ZAZAKOL-665063 format. One record per atom (N, C-alpha, C): x, y, z; residue number from 0; chain. Coordinates in steps of 0.001 Angstrom, whole numbers, plus 500000, padded with zeros to 6 digits. Each point is the difference from the previous one (the first is absolute). Last residue first. Example, Ala and Ser with C-alpha at 12.3 -4.5 7.8 and 13.67 -1.06 7.14 Angstrom:
BEGIN
     px     py     pz seq mol
 512850 497750 507080   1   A
 500820 501190 500060   1   A
 499230 501090 500730   1   A
 500290 494280 499930   0   A
 499110 501190 500000   0   A
 500900 501200 500000   0   A
END
This chain:
BEGIN
     px     py     pz seq mol
 130713 725881 310498 257   A
 499139 500803 500870 257   A
 499738 499303 501331 257   A
 504606 499559 496974 256   A
 498663 499419 500077 256   A
 499177 500820 500987 256   A
 504749 500558 496526 255   A
 499364 500065 501318 255   A
 498603 499431 499947 255   A
 502806 500197 496075 254   A
 500527 499055 500985 254   A
 499360 500121 501376 254   A
 499038 502701 496022 253   A
 500214 498681 499413 253   A
 500474 498976 501029 253   A
 499267 504701 500910 252   A
 498721 499308 499835 252   A
 500121 498668 499274 252   A
 503784 503002 500754 251   A
 499547 499300 501201 251   A
 498730 499203 499769 251   A
 503390 500901 495917 250   A
 499084 500768 500850 250   A
 499486 499162 501160 250   A
 504854 499548 497462 249   A
 498694 499347 500112 249   A
 499081 500824 500895 249   A
 504765 500768 498956 248   A
 498954 500919 499548 248   A
 498609 499380 500045 248   A
 504041 497601 501020 247   A
 499770 500988 501054 247   A
 498914 501003 499636 247   A
 499851 495054 497830 246   A
 500737 501245 499895 246   A
 499743 500902 501199 246   A
 499743 494500 500266 245   A
 499306 501139 499392 245   A
 500830 501267 500096 245   A
 501529 495428 501331 244   A
 498770 499755 499262 244   A
 499293 501223 499426 244   A
 504323 499568 502733 243   A
 499908 498812 499153 243   A
 498814 500017 499040 243   A
 500939 503491 503266 242   A
 501203 499861 499178 242   A
 499882 498852 499005 242   A
 496563 500699 503207 241   A
 500004 501066 499003 241   A
 501195 499863 499063 241   A
 499717 497056 503643 240   A
 498944 499715 499031 240   A
 500001 501031 498881 240   A
 502894 500742 503626 239   A
 500467 498897 499155 239   A
 498965 499652 498936 239   A
 498833 503242 503200 238   A
 501095 500506 499170 238   A
 500505 498925 499041 238   A
 496832 498727 503191 237   A
 499400 500796 498927 237   A
 501078 500587 499099 237   A
 501499 497632 503760 236   A
 499360 499106 499040 236   A
 499364 500792 498867 236   A
 501863 502302 503659 235   A
 501040 499460 499125 235   A
 499408 499082 498942 235   A
 497073 501655 503280 234   A
 500490 501093 499157 234   A
 501051 499497 499015 234   A
 498450 496998 503252 233   A
 498971 500249 498994 233   A
 500436 501110 499045 233   A
 502702 499046 503717 232   A
 500048 498876 499058 232   A
 499003 500192 498871 232   A
 499929 503080 503551 231   A
 501205 500171 499190 231   A
 500091 498912 498940 231   A
 496619 499522 503115 230   A
 499691 501125 499120 230   A
 501187 500290 499084 230   A
 500600 496775 503305 229   A
 499144 499488 498934 229   A
 499576 501112 499044 229   A
 502509 501209 503787 228   A
 500815 499172 499107 228   A
 499171 499465 498846 228   A
 497756 502389 503378 227   A
 500869 500885 499224 227   A
 500852 499214 499013 227   A
 497147 497572 502954 226   A
 499233 500824 499071 226   A
 500891 500900 499150 226   A
 501194 495118 501726 225   A
 500177 501319 500599 225   A
 499407 500977 499003 225   A
 500167 495353 498965 224   A
 499078 500262 501108 224   A
 500409 501168 500885 224   A
 503726 497085 497024 223   A
 498650 500532 499821 223   A
 499323 500363 501312 223   A
 505278 499991 498081 222   A
 499175 499325 501006 222   A
 498607 500612 499949 222   A
 502848 500063 495545 221   A
 499853 500727 501254 221   A
 499206 499144 500978 221   A
 503094 499365 495114 220   A
 499019 499497 500962 220   A
 500020 500859 501248 220   A
 501332 501812 494907 219   A
 500474 499318 501212 219   A
 498861 499531 500888 219   A
 499612 500298 494556 218   A
 500023 500924 501130 218   A
 500391 499258 501273 218   A
 499285 498391 495264 217   A
 501312 500037 500621 217   A
 500115 500994 501136 217   A
 496048 498684 497369 216   A
 500741 501144 499466 216   A
 501393 500126 500615 216   A
 496914 496589 501319 215   A
 500017 499908 498540 215   A
 500824 501122 499369 215   A
 499111 499873 504716 214   A
 501068 499084 499593 214   A
 500099 499898 498483 214   A
 496454 502469 502043 213   A
 501280 500704 500041 213   A
 501137 499113 499493 213   A
 495751 498050 500476 212   A
 499994 500974 498908 212   A
 501332 500738 499938 212   A
 499270 497076 503570 211   A
 500202 499251 498760 211   A
 500036 500937 498798 211   A
 499034 501872 504231 210   A
 501378 499501 499969 210   A
 500297 499267 498702 210   A
 495504 501588 500676 209   A
 500987 501075 499914 209   A
 501425 499471 499874 209   A
 496046 497041 498006 208   A
 500261 500553 501327 208   A
 501189 500956 499907 208   A
 497989 497205 496484 207   A
 500078 501457 499913 207   A
 500090 500629 501389 207   A
 500902 494955 497146 206   A
 499723 500702 501252 206   A
 500165 501499 499801 206   A
 498520 496422 496141 205   A
 501147 500749 500505 205   A
 499603 500714 501288 205   A
 498112 495376 497510 204   A
 499621 501311 500520 204   A
 501220 500659 500641 204   A
 499873 496348 495787 203   A
 500266 500171 501432 203   A
 499652 501414 500452 203   A
 497448 497667 495933 202   A
 501177 500829 500205 202   A
 500240 500173 501500 202   A
 497425 496071 496669 201   A
 499958 500907 501153 201   A
 501318 500750 500163 201   A
 498088 498292 495264 200   A
 500922 499538 501033 200   A
 499980 500983 501172 200   A
 497561 500852 496070 199   A
 499383 498833 500633 199   A
 500859 499488 501146 199   A
 501160 503608 496942 198   A
 499366 500366 501263 198   A
 499275 498836 500678 198   A
 502413 500432 495603 197   A
 500810 499540 501126 197   A
 499306 500200 501348 197   A
 498219 501390 495705 196   A
 500133 498539 499934 196   A
 500881 499436 501120 196   A
 499228 504753 499393 195   A
 498796 499314 500473 195   A
 500164 498491 500018 195   A
 504273 503184 500763 194   A
 499075 499745 498898 194   A
 498844 499125 500473 194   A
 502224 502884 503831 193   A
 500383 498913 499101 193   A
 499034 499899 498823 193   A
 500104 502992 504035 192   A
 500232 500528 498657 192   A
 500432 498920 499012 192   A
 497632 500907 505076 191   A
 500371 498886 499127 191   A
 500105 500512 498567 191   A
 500688 502429 505055 190   A
 499238 500022 498757 190   A
 500510 498886 499093 190   A
 501955 501159 504255 189   A
 498959 498972 500024 189   A
 499116 500009 498758 189   A
 503734 503106 500930 188   A
 500517 498639 500147 188   A
 498935 498911 500065 188   A
 499325 504967 499486 187   A
 501237 499703 499287 187   A
 500323 498511 499953 187   A
 496169 501676 502369 186   A
 499880 500386 498597 186   A
 501228 499560 499209 186   A
 500027 499419 504637 185   A
 499068 499058 499379 185   A
 499853 500300 498512 185   A
 502529 502981 502538 184   A
 500700 498723 499851 184   A
 499107 498957 499344 184   A
 498058 504115 501091 183   A
 500906 500134 498864 183   A
 500783 498713 499775 183   A
 497256 500232 503774 182   A
 499190 499922 498787 182   A
 500871 500128 498753 182   A
 502090 500613 504095 181   A
 499598 498604 499860 181   A
 499157 499819 498742 181   A
 501321 504333 501284 180   A
 501092 499255 499375 180   A
 499694 498515 499880 180   A
 496861 504475 500104 179   A
 500120 498722 500703 179   A
 501071 499161 499309 179   A
 498223 505385 500603 178   A
 500752 499116 499110 178   A
 500284 498739 500796 178   A
 495757 503614 500738 177   A
 501247 499377 500441 177   A
 500661 499279 498831 177   A
 495915 504149 501422 176   A
 500568 498989 499105 176   A
 501285 499428 500579 176   A
 495736 501799 502993 175   A
 501184 500511 499311 175   A
 500520 498908 499074 175   A
 496043 501359 504225 174   A
 500231 499374 498698 174   A
 501214 500652 499355 174   A
 497139 499382 505147 173   A
 501015 500655 499184 173   A
 500197 499216 498707 173   A
 495780 500677 503837 172   A
 500811 499089 499187 172   A
 500978 500798 499143 172   A
 497391 500822 505053 171   A
 500112 500387 498598 171   A
 500962 499062 499288 171   A
 499006 500224 504843 170   A
 498728 499802 499319 170   A
 500006 500419 498547 170   A
 503575 499834 503506 169   A
 499408 501301 499680 169   A
 498686 499883 499237 169   A
 502371 496082 501768 168   A
 500444 501089 500864 168   A
 499334 501338 499704 168   A
 499216 495793 497549 167   A
 499768 499734 501421 167   A
 500304 501209 500879 167   A
 500856 500186 495318 166   A
 498561 499815 500210 166   A
 499711 499851 501490 166   A
 504468 500086 498703 165   A
 499393 501328 500019 165   A
 498491 499926 500172 165   A
 502429 495962 499645 164   A
 500422 500708 501210 164   A
 499371 501379 500081 164   A
 499372 497385 496099 163   A
 499208 499502 501122 163   A
 500350 500742 501285 163   A
 502535 501003 496151 162   A
 498596 500387 499818 162   A
 499170 499609 501215 162   A
 504399 498509 499889 161   A
 499941 501433 500276 161   A
 498574 500522 499829 161   A
 500894 495481 498943 160   A
 500105 500224 501443 160   A
 499898 501485 500332 160   A
 500049 498778 495442 159   A
 498771 499541 500653 159   A
 500033 500244 501502 159   A
 503884 501002 497401 158   A
 498888 500916 499728 158   A
 498726 499575 500719 158   A
 503922 497262 500619 157   A
 500213 501397 500383 157   A
 498772 500875 499745 157   A
 499625 495272 498780 156   A
 500404 500245 501388 156   A
 500023 501497 500275 156   A
 498957 498444 495682 155   A
 498991 499438 500882 155   A
 500368 500105 501466 155   A
 502861 501199 496242 154   A
 499167 501078 500533 154   A
 498903 499487 500923 154   A
 504885 498270 498291 153   A
 498681 499438 500300 153   A
 499134 501021 500736 153   A
 504414 501583 499672 152   A
 500055 498644 499451 152   A
 498794 499235 500545 152   A
 500839 505573 498945 151   A
 499876 498917 500976 151   A
 500191 498661 499299 151   A
 500133 505810 499582 150   A
 500502 498794 499343 150   A
 500011 498904 501058 150   A
 497485 505241 499313 149   A
 500426 498822 500764 149   A
 500524 498912 499068 149   A
 500043 505387 499273 148   A
 499366 498800 499465 148   A
 500541 498812 500781 148   A
 499705 505320 501838 147   A
 500746 498844 499504 147   A
 499084 498951 499372 147   A
 498698 504220 502301 146   A
 500578 500226 498694 146   A
 500725 498828 499383 146   A
 499205 499864 505240 145   A
 499455 501025 499098 145   A
 500778 500092 498689 145   A
 500795 497204 504119 144   A
 499497 499389 498773 144   A
 499585 501028 498947 144   A
 501510 501157 504442 143   A
 501116 499333 499326 143   A
 499578 499402 498663 143   A
 496714 501935 502767 142   A
 500892 501055 499522 142   A
 501182 499396 499242 142   A
 497013 497115 502164 141   A
 499422 500546 498774 141   A
 500864 501118 499432 141   A
 501368 498173 504124 140   A
 500049 498982 498949 140   A
 499471 500560 498683 140   A
 499705 502698 503860 139   A
 501396 499842 499584 139   A
 500117 499019 498841 139   A
 495788 500552 501995 138   A
 500382 501250 499343 138   A
 501419 499904 499452 138   A
 498352 496408 502614 137   A
 499456 500034 498639 137   A
 500386 501275 499263 137   A
 500893 498086 504604 136   A
 501074 500473 499118 136   A
 499511 500176 498567 136   A
 497085 498524 503522 135   A
 500830 500979 500702 135   A
 501097 500585 499116 135   A
 497085 496460 498545 134   A
 499289 501270 500050 134   A
 500847 501092 500646 134   A
 501509 495457 499877 133   A
 500165 500704 498729 133   A
 499330 501370 500032 133   A
 501611 498135 504632 132   A
 499020 499554 499019 132   A
 500232 500797 498717 132   A
 504214 499347 503289 131   A
 498753 500725 499783 131   A
 499047 499246 499089 131   A
 503697 497733 503504 130   A
 499899 500576 498656 130   A
 498666 500719 499829 130   A
 501823 497343 503812 129   A
 499954 501457 500108 129   A
 499891 500684 498634 129   A
 500046 495224 500268 128   A
 499250 500370 501206 128   A
 499834 501509 500124 128   A
 502341 497072 496620 127   A
 498935 500937 499649 127   A
 499234 500515 501210 127   A
 503688 496878 500376 126   A
 500471 501026 499067 126   A
 498936 501068 499762 126   A
 499043 496101 502562 125   A
 500748 501001 500765 125   A
 500504 501130 499103 125   A
 497790 496313 498016 124   A
 499065 500787 500802 124   A
 500731 501086 500788 124   A
 502582 498451 495634 123   A
 499330 499325 501109 123   A
 499043 500935 500733 123   A
 502651 499078 494977 122   A
 499505 501078 500855 122   A
 499116 499376 501076 122   A
 502076 497562 496268 121   A
 500832 500189 501178 121   A
 499589 501134 500908 121   A
 498230 497856 495649 120   A
 500642 501316 499979 120   A
 500809 500324 501252 120   A
 497998 495535 499347 119   A
 500372 500510 498682 119   A
 500762 501313 500091 119   A
 498206 497880 503906 118   A
 501083 499180 499452 118   A
 500497 500593 498687 118   A
 496247 501950 501930 117   A
 501189 500314 500802 117   A
 501201 499224 499478 117   A
 495778 499082 498139 116   A
 500548 501265 499516 116   A
 501249 500401 500775 116   A
 497656 496069 501300 115   A
 500594 499843 498676 115   A
 500638 501296 499519 115   A
 497558 499953 504058 114   A
 501286 499308 500137 114   A
 500702 499885 498654 114   A
 496734 504102 500581 113   A
 499870 498549 499993 113   A
 501380 499375 500146 113   A
 497813 504988 501664 112   A
 500998 499265 499233 112   A
 499703 498512 500067 112   A
 495923 503412 500630 111   A
 501142 499409 500687 111   A
 500967 499360 499019 111   A
 496944 504288 498786 110   A
 499834 498552 500117 110   A
 501267 499417 500614 110   A
 499841 504524 499176 109   A
 498791 499810 500798 109   A
 499603 498532 500081 109   A
 505199 501988 499455 108   A
 498773 499684 499267 108   A
 498819 499814 500940 108   A
 504618 502956 500212 107   A
 499271 499043 500826 107   A
 498679 499695 499310 107   A
 504919 501643 497729 106   A
 498633 500297 500411 106   A
 499443 498915 500915 106   A
 504683 502511 497500 105   A
 499572 498809 500729 105   A
 498658 500330 500638 105   A
 502748 502255 495625 104   A
 499102 500134 501144 104   A
 499710 498616 500575 104   A
 503577 502932 496349 103   A
 499588 498741 500623 103   A
 499120 500318 501197 103   A
 502646 502211 495118 102   A
 499228 500179 501223 102   A
 499551 498634 500512 102   A
 504117 502394 496509 101   A
 499039 498939 500330 101   A
 499307 500310 501323 101   A
 503623 502407 497591 100   A
 498693 500613 500199 100   A
 498925 498964 500342 100   A
 504491 498799 498988  99   A
 500101 500892 501160  99   A
 498670 500699 500298  99   A
 500572 497219 496149  98   A
 499828 499226 501224  98   A
 500091 500884 501244  98   A
 499070 500457 494771  97   A
 500330 500969 501051  97   A
 499785 499363 501377  97   A
 501186 498355 494689  96   A
 499162 499690 501160  96   A
 500460 500890 501150  96   A
 500384 500299 494222  95   A
 500547 500131 501349  95   A
 498967 499615 501051  95   A
 499281 499850 495136  94   A
 501449 500139 500071  94   A
 500565 499914 501411  94   A
 495263 499866 498725  93   A
 500650 498919 499266  93   A
 501525 500045 500093  93   A
 497428 502006 504091  92   A
 499642 500100 498596  92   A
 500779 498913 499272  92   A
 498161 501023 505501  91   A
 501006 499664 498992  91   A
 499523 500418 498620  91   A
 498858 499514 505919  90   A
 499842 500739 498744  90   A
 501117 499657 499018  90   A
 497670 497133 504160  89   A
 501289 500415 499451  89   A
 499767 500753 498692  89   A
 497472 497753 504830  88   A
 499801 500757 498763  88   A
 501334 500569 499538  88   A
 497241 496326 503767  87   A
 501260 500509 499474  87   A
 499748 500692 498679  87   A
 497138 498142 504705  86   A
 499978 500570 498656  86   A
 501405 500467 499658  86   A
 497212 496373 503763  85   A
 501041 500973 499658  85   A
 499860 500426 498551  85   A
 496619 497435 502220  84   A
 500965 500038 501094  84   A
 501113 501012 499717  84   A
 494510 499009 498444  83   A
 501336 500425 499592  83   A
 500898 500115 501229  83   A
 495612 496538 499670  82   A
 500391 501398 500075  82   A
 501433 500245 499575  82   A
 495306 496317 499372  81   A
 501348 500214 500509  81   A
 500367 501478 499929  81   A
 495822 498204 498403  80   A
 500206 499229 501226  80   A
 501346 500281 500661  80   A
 498454 501928 495812  79   A
 498858 500194 500898  79   A
 500184 499289 501336  79   A
 503203 499708 496389  78   A
 499936 501382 500485  78   A
 498858 500237 500967  78   A
 502963 495524 499021  77   A
 498639 500477 499754  77   A
 499836 501383 500615  77   A
 503977 497184 500412  76   A
 499817 500334 498593  76   A
 498634 500578 499668  76   A
 503142 500358 504740  75   A
 499433 498934 499183  75   A
 499771 500511 498597  75   A
 501891 502720 503386  74   A
 499747 498853 500875  74   A
 499418 498820 499239  74   A
 503483 503727 497795  73   A
 498639 499892 500519  73   A
 499850 498782 500901  73   A
 503560 503754 497176  72   A
 499963 498744 500734  72   A
 498648 499967 500705  72   A
 501399 502850 495382  71   A
 499384 499838 501312  71   A
 500369 498642 500573  71   A
 501978 503774 496002  70   A
 499809 498631 500477  70   A
 499393 500034 501397  70   A
 501361 503257 495229  69   A
 499316 499875 501289  69   A
 499858 498529 500354  69   A
 502611 503900 496491  68   A
 499831 498576 500300  68   A
 499466 499869 501419  68   A
 499723 504125 496413  67   A
 500187 499671 501409  67   A
 499739 498514 500191  67   A
 500982 504177 495873  66   A
 499638 498646 500410  66   A
 500299 499784 501478  66   A
 499192 503925 495901  65   A
 500464 499891 501388  65   A
 499512 498683 500590  65   A
 500993 500981 494610  64   A
 499005 499809 501059  64   A
 500652 499982 501380  64   A
 501948 500243 495393  63   A
 499740 501286 500647  63   A
 499073 499879 501203  63   A
 501254 496280 497157  62   A
 501274 500593 500423  62   A
 499804 501307 500758  62   A
 496307 497662 497956  61   A
 500459 499361 501228  61   A
 501271 500658 500528  61   A
 496590 502914 497082  60   A
 500970 498918 499792  60   A
 500488 499442 501338  60   A
 495081 502203 499275  59   A
 501344 500340 500479  59   A
 500963 498845 499729  59   A
 495127 500183 499242  58   A
 500914 500046 498860  58   A
 501410 500441 500397  58   A
 496304 499706 503147  57   A
 500325 498680 499492  57   A
 500942 500000 498818  57   A
 500056 503920 503830  56   A
 499115 499500 498953  56   A
 500489 498663 499467  56   A
 500892 501731 505142  55   A
 500472 500216 498638  55   A
 499029 499375 499007  55   A
 498366 501867 504768  54   A
 500599 498791 499445  54   A
 500406 500295 498570  54   A
 498680 503025 504987  53   A
 499858 499596 498609  53   A
 500684 498695 499643  53   A
 499165 502915 504162  52   A
 501365 499940 499460  52   A
 500014 499508 498563  52   A
 496010 500061 502597  51   A
 500340 501319 499472  51   A
 501416 500058 499448  51   A
 498345 496054 502220  50   A
 499430 500180 498668  50   A
 500388 501343 499391  50   A
 501400 499119 504429  49   A
 500599 499021 499088  49   A
 499488 500210 498582  49   A
 498087 502577 503432  48   A
 501352 500436 499674  48   A
 500701 499062 499037  48   A
 495746 498802 501679  47   A
 499896 501149 499109  47   A
 501385 500453 499548  47   A
 499759 496742 503295  46   A
 499738 499440 498677  46   A
 499842 501116 498974  46   A
 500518 501290 504403  45   A
 501226 499313 499601  45   A
 499848 499399 498612  45   A
 496271 502107 502134  44   A
 500986 500948 499462  44   A
 501306 499345 499569  44   A
 495015 497758 499886  43   A
 501146 500041 500898  43   A
 501071 500930 499418  43   A
 496110 499223 497453  42   A
 499634 500674 501249  42   A
 501189 500139 500943  42   A
 499341 499680 494277  41   A
 500517 499374 501223  41   A
 499630 500825 501225  41   A
 499083 501375 495399  40   A
 499011 499122 500620  40   A
 500454 499437 501339  40   A
 502706 502822 497107  39   A
 498810 500776 500358  39   A
 498981 499165 500767  39   A
 503900 497965 498329  38   A
 500427 500998 500982  38   A
 498822 500838 500466  38   A
 499425 496889 496493  37   A
 499994 499371 501321  37   A
 500466 500963 501091  37   A
 500088 501408 495465  36   A
 498621 499807 500452  36   A
 499956 499413 501405  36   A
 504198 500485 497959  35   A
 499417 501322 500231  35   A
 498584 499877 500539  35   A
 502223 496087 498656  34   A
 500542 500512 501262  34   A
 499412 501368 500327  34   A
 498853 498126 495857  33   A
 499416 499214 501089  33   A
 500485 500521 501349  33   A
 501888 501789 496093  32   A
 498645 500499 500218  32   A
 499329 499270 501159  32   A
 504280 498506 498719  31   A
 500079 501373 500516  31   A
 498617 500588 500281  31   A
 500129 495610 498034  30   A
 500376 500080 501412  30   A
 500195 501417 500514  30   A
 496978 497506 496323  29   A
 500867 501170 499926  29   A
 500416 500310 501435  29   A
 498275 495092 497967  28   A
 499887 501095 500960  28   A
 501029 501097 499719  28   A
 499156 495545 497852  27   A
 499770 501246 499276  27   A
 499948 501216 500924  27   A
 500472 495402 501477  26   A
 501174 500311 499190  26   A
 499857 501315 499251  26   A
 497118 499738 504369  25   A
 500365 498936 499074  25   A
 501166 500474 499147  25   A
 497048 501112 505068  24   A
 500855 500406 498882  24   A
 500319 498804 499111  24   A
 495429 499720 502682  23   A
 501424 499981 500290  23   A
 500776 500548 498801  23   A
 494927 501574 501124  22   A
 500755 498953 499326  22   A
 501471 500091 500388  22   A
 496099 501637 503431  21   A
 500638 500395 498758  21   A
 500738 498811 499400  21   A
 497778 499701 504186  20   A
 498998 500222 498974  20   A
 500623 500371 498665  20   A
 501275 497230 504717  19   A
 500619 500822 498980  19   A
 499031 500149 498833  19   A
 499498 497270 504116  18   A
 499619 501381 500143  18   A
 500620 500923 498963  18   A
 502600 495461 500952  17   A
 498593 500332 500164  17   A
 499783 501496 500103  17   A
 504020 496906 499440  16   A
 499874 500944 501093  16   A
 498548 500398 500233  16   A
 503034 495790 497930  15   A
 498727 500658 499798  15   A
 499744 500918 501188  15   A
 504897 498322 497845  14   A
 499026 499874 501065  14   A
 498731 500766 499684  14   A
 502792 498211 495892  13   A
 500192 500976 501053  13   A
 498944 499816 501066  13   A
 501885 495952 496902  12   A
 498970 501015 500085  12   A
 500275 500959 501146  12   A
 504249 497890 497890  11   A
 498824 499428 500617  11   A
 498936 501070 500089  11   A
 504901 498594 497057  10   A
 499209 500952 500759  10   A
 498805 499290 500575  10   A
 503375 497471 498001   9   A
 500660 501287 499900   9   A
 499250 501036 500811   9   A
 499512 494976 501641   8   A
 499733 500750 498785   8   A
 500728 501332 500041   8   A
 501888 495614 502573   7   A
 499004 501052 500137   7   A
 499838 500729 498684   7   A
 503074 496314 501201   6   A
 498911 499792 499066   6   A
 498938 501079 500104   6   A
 503921 499839 502855   5   A
 500436 500096 498612   5   A
 498863 499855 499007   5   A
 499131 502110 504866   4   A
 500387 498699 499479   4   A
 500302 500097 498516   4   A
 500713 504471 502668   3   A
 498902 499130 499629   3   A
 500523 498636 499586   3   A
 502105 503825 503543   2   A
 500115 499373 498695   2   A
 498881 499000 499767   2   A
 500530 504705 502842   1   A
 499664 498595 500235   1   A
 499964 499307 498648   1   A
 502858 504512 501424   0   A
 499010 499386 499124   0   A
 499766 498567 500430   0   A
END
């Protein structure tokens, strides 16, 4: 994960892909029905297979949801100007993290590595010289994602980059709901719940970066910028958030975002 500056917003506008005549999914989207419809509309067989695997309904309790923590290392922060260098994915639920089932892909991006990104994630030009393009492993990647609810720490990276990558490679846009642990941290720790007569005093802004968020729950420090490790860190963070702030029976549609 490329870490954002501490003053970055919780989310940012999604990339403008253009040519999309239909409305984007929103908080009212019936995701099982949406996936069924998209399976019939998708042209690429790999994307068809992903949609045909389906998506759980929004009223599914979090404790029963098939969760997949996902992290990308990228060449920068702009999905239209930068590319994906690696993907880490770790399946889990609120009780257990299945690290032995984790998946990792090293990729050769279509945009050049920048000096800044190499310093951050440590993946060099020689590392990716023989790596495949995402299109070469897309069937494997989408197969690993089938049926899971993504859990990410700032959807403006993982989901936006994946959407853009598919637009560029297969000419189709992918849509799916995600649980964003950064957004949840903002909800829990940046909401001003003080009485109105105390709100004139500025409130210090709490950092919602992954490492700082984990520290609030007493979770161990991990060396950042490895996709699998950061995915694991994100999974543990959601488990901690759930233990502190909401019931395992909380329906997904109260915490996921379109």
